[in-house]
N, C-alpha and C positions, 0 to 999 in steps of 0.2 A: 261451551265452545266445542265444536265437532272435533273428533280425532283426526289425525293426518290421514288415516286409512279411510275414514268416511268422506273427508274432503276429496281425496284422490278418486275414490269410487264415483262420487257425484260428478266431478269435473270430467273424468274420462268417459262417462256415459253420454256426454254431449259431443256430438260429432262436429269437428272443426277442421276439415281438410284445408290445407293452405289456400288462402284466397276466399275462404268461406267461414270465417271465424265469428261472424256476427252474433249468433245465438249464444255462444260461450262468453263473448265479451259483454253482451248485454246482461247475462246472468251474474258475471263478476262485478260489473258496475253496480247493479242493484244491491248486491250483497255488501259492497264496500262503501256505498254512499253514506250510510249512517255511522261509519267507523272513521272515515278519513276527513281531513280538512278540505281537500280538493279531490274531485274525481272528474276526469274528462277523457273523451275519446277523440283522437285526431282523425284526419281524413283518410289515413291508410289502415285504420283499425287498431292502432296502439291504444291501450288503456293506461292512463296514468293515475295512480292513487297516491296522494301526498299526505304525510303526517309531519306537522310543523312543531318543532321544539319551542319551549317558552323563551329561549334566548337565541340570539344570533349565533350562527356557526356554519360549518361546512355543509355542503349538499352531497348526499350519497345516493346513488342510483343502484337498485338491485333489479335485474331484468330476468324474466322468465317468459318463454314464448308460448303462445296459445295454440298455434297450429299443429297439425299432425300430418303425416304422410297418408296417401290414399290414392284414389283413382278419379278420373273425370270422364263423363259420358262424351264420346267422340262422335258416334253415329248410332242410328237405330236401324236394324235390319228389318226387311218387310215382314218377317215372321216373328218379330218382337224381341229378338235378342239384342243386347246392347254391346257395342264395341267401345273400347275405352283406351285412354292414355294414363300413364302413371304420373303422380304428382309427388315430388320429393324422392328420396332414396328407397323406393320400394324394391324388395327382393323378388324378382319375377318368378323364381322357382317356388316361392311360398304361396303363389296365388291359386293354382288349380284346386278346385273343391273347397274353396274358402267361402264362408258365409259373409255377405256384405249387406249394406243398407243404402238405399237410394231414395231420398225424399220420404223417409220413414217406411218405405216398402222393403221387405226382406228379399234378398236375392242371393244367388250363388254363382261363383265363377265356375263355369262349366268345365268338365273334364271328360275326355273321350272314354267310352266304356272300356274297362280293363280287358274284357274279352276280345276286343278288337284292336288293342294297342300292339304294335310291333315290339320286338325286344328292344329296339333302339328307343322307341317312345316311352317304354316303361322306365328307362333310366335317364331321361332328360326331360326338361320342361319345354313346352312350346314357346315360341316367340310371343311377346305381348300382342303383336299385331294379329296373331291367330287366336287369341283368347276372346272370351265373350262373357257377359253376365246374363243369367236367366232370372227374370223377375216374375215369371209365371204369366207372361202376356203372350197371346197367340198371334198378335199382329202389331204393326207400328201404330195403328189407330188405338189399340188397347193401351199401349205405352203412353200415348198422348193423354188418354182418358185418366191415367194414373197420375198425371201431372208431371211426368218425367220428360225432360228435354235435353238437347245437346248443351253441354257446359255444366250440368249438374254434378255435384261431388258424390263420390261413392266411398263410403267409410267401411272399415272392417267391423264385423260383429264379434266382439271378444271382450266381455265385461271384465272389469278388474275383480280378482278374487284373491283372498288371503290363503296361503298354504305354507307348508314347511314344517319339518320335524325338529330341526336344529336351529332355526332362525325364523323371525317373522318376515316371511317373503310375500311378495305380491306378484301377480301375473295378469297380463291383459294388454289391450291395445292402448296407445296414446300415453303410456307412462312417460314417454318422451313427448312433451315436457309437462304433463299435468301434475306430475309429482313436484316439479319446481313451482308451478302455480299454486299448489296446495300449501307448500311451505311458505311461500310469499304471502298468501292470504292470512295464514296463521300469524306470521310475524307482524303484519299490520294491526291485527287485533290485540296484540300485546300492549300497545300504547305508543305514545309519541317518543321521539328521542329526547335526551336531556337538552340538546341544543341543535340548531341547524334544521335541515330539511331532509327527510327520508322520502325518496321517490321510488315507488314500486312501478316498474314499467312492464306491463304484460304485452309483449311485442308480437307483431303479426309477421307472417311469411318468413320465419327463420328457415324452414325446411327447403325453401326454394331460393336461397341466396342472402340470408341475414338482412332482409330488406327493411323491416320495421325498425330494427335496432339502430340503423344509421340515422334514421329520422329522429328517434328518441334521443340519441346522443347529441345531435345538433340542437334539438329543442331545449335541453336542460343543461348541457355542458357541466356535468357534476364534477366535484373535486375527487371523487372515487366512484368507480363503477364495477360491479360484480355481475357476471352472467351466471345465473343459477339454472343449470341444465343437467341433462344426463349424458352419459357416454358409454361406449362399450366396455366390457370387462374382458380380461384375458384368462379367466379361471375355469374354462370348460375343456373337455378332452380334445376338442378340435383346435385349441390354441396352445401356444407355448409362451408362458408368462414372460420369461427373460428375452425370448427372441421376438415375440410379437407385440405384446402389450402388458406391462407389469402393473395390472390393476385387478382387484378382486372385489366382489360384493361383500359387504359386511366388514370391510377394513377401513371404512371412513370415506368421507367425501374426497374428491380429487382436485388438485390444482394442476391444470394443464400448463406445463412449462413451455411446450411448443405444440403447435397444431398444424396439420396439413403437411403435404410432402415437402421436405426440405425446410420446414418452418415457415413456408410461404403463407400459411393461413393466419398464424398468430404466434408471437413471441411474448411471453408474459412480461409485464412491467416488474422489474426486479424489486423495487421498493414495495410494491403491493404484495409480492410473493413473500418478502421477509415479514411484512406486517401480519399476514395470515398465518405464517408459521408461528410467530410469537404468540398470537392470540389463541391459536389452537392449543399450544402448550399450556398457556395460562388456564384455559377452560377445560383441559383434560380431554380434548377431542382428538381422535386419531385422524391424521391427515395424510393422504397419499399424494405423491407427485408423479406426473407421467408425461412422457413424450408421445403424442398421439398423431401419427402420420395420416390417419384415415379420415379426418374430417375437421370441422371447425364449428364455432358457435358465435353467439351474439357479441361476445367480448371483443372480437376482432373489429366488427363494424362500429361499435361504440368507441373503442380506443382511437380509431382514426377518423372520428367525426369532428367537425368544426376545427378548432385549433389543437385537438388532441386531448384525450382523457386517460388518466392512470387507471388501468383496468386489469382484471383477471377473471378467469372462469372458475366457478366452484361447481363441480360436477358430481352427480350421483351415479355410481357404476350400475350398469344394467346388462343382463345377459340377453342374447337373441335380439340384438338391436335391429331396429327398422323392420320388425315383424309384428304380427298381431298378438304375439305371446311374449312380450318383453317381461323380464323378471328383475325385480329389485329387492333390496333388503331395507326394511323400514328403519333399522338401526342407523343406516347411513343417512337417511332423511332426518332423523332426530338429531344426529350429530351435526348435520348442516344447519339445522334450526338453532341449535345451541351456539354454534359459531356465529351465525348472523345476529343472534340476540346480543352477542358480545360486541359485534361491530356497532350496532345501534346504541347500546348502552355507553359506549366510549366515544360517541361522536363529539362530545364536548372536549375531547383531548385527541382528536384524530391527528396523526403525524402528517407532516408535509410529504408530498410525493414528487418533489422536483427531481429531475433526471439525475442531478449530481448529489442529491441528498443521500446520506447514509441510511436514513430511516431508523 
């Protein structure tokens, strides 16, 4: 069985900007077809891989999204430069002088020569509307000959690498959420649950509005759903842990107690929260809890799908979020895998998650 690092490296190397997840989904489908009882892909690009227990029991969905942030070709200049729009939460200031890939062609986000930048330009990023990608084409006709057209995705070039003196860290693009996909694929290969049905939902278009997850929730209406994702950490010099975000890499996976401004993104199901706390203690897994005002994930869309689903998000902390150099600690990934293995192993005794149940 490949290691988590190898799975992450392989999956992150496949470009899958939101709305263009086809290649990655196909690769995952082929890899899981011989492992799972059912594998299907729906009309919006969600991949469902199901493992069925020998006995009747509850259904548990674990979701990880396949898409990544990136760019989209908006227009082609007569001299062959590409104009673009951002897809998902791209940090505009991180774009100049960045290597990118368009239909397997290498490109670079252009940057004005430093010798000719004004003092103001040296200390600020240009607007996205003023940026462009250079793919080495001298004309629009050359761009067409390369097979590049309006609407094509543009992905960052930043392969995942291992590094770190004090911890097993990884850095690269699309760690959000290929790390979750890698964990979920490994979980499926462990074997079936003792009872019930385990549904792995590799969801589409999370980065642009949690779109695939809502479809997945309505399709399966599980008894429990967990969104396996990544989230920012607050342990860098430009953040203040207690003021901004009390999360650190290497301190274990995170349950988001609340997400979005004012909790409007997601408020965790308290029964599921208690269940994960107890399970983490039993398994000896460190578990962080956080109020995250800066974003949201698939747990929210699944929780409010159909007639409602008891749900929570289990997140891997990452530094430098929504950049091509996201950093995560593999110890957090291993801890999340241990916790999820505990969920699957205890599916024959899954507690009720009724709103009034003590859990």
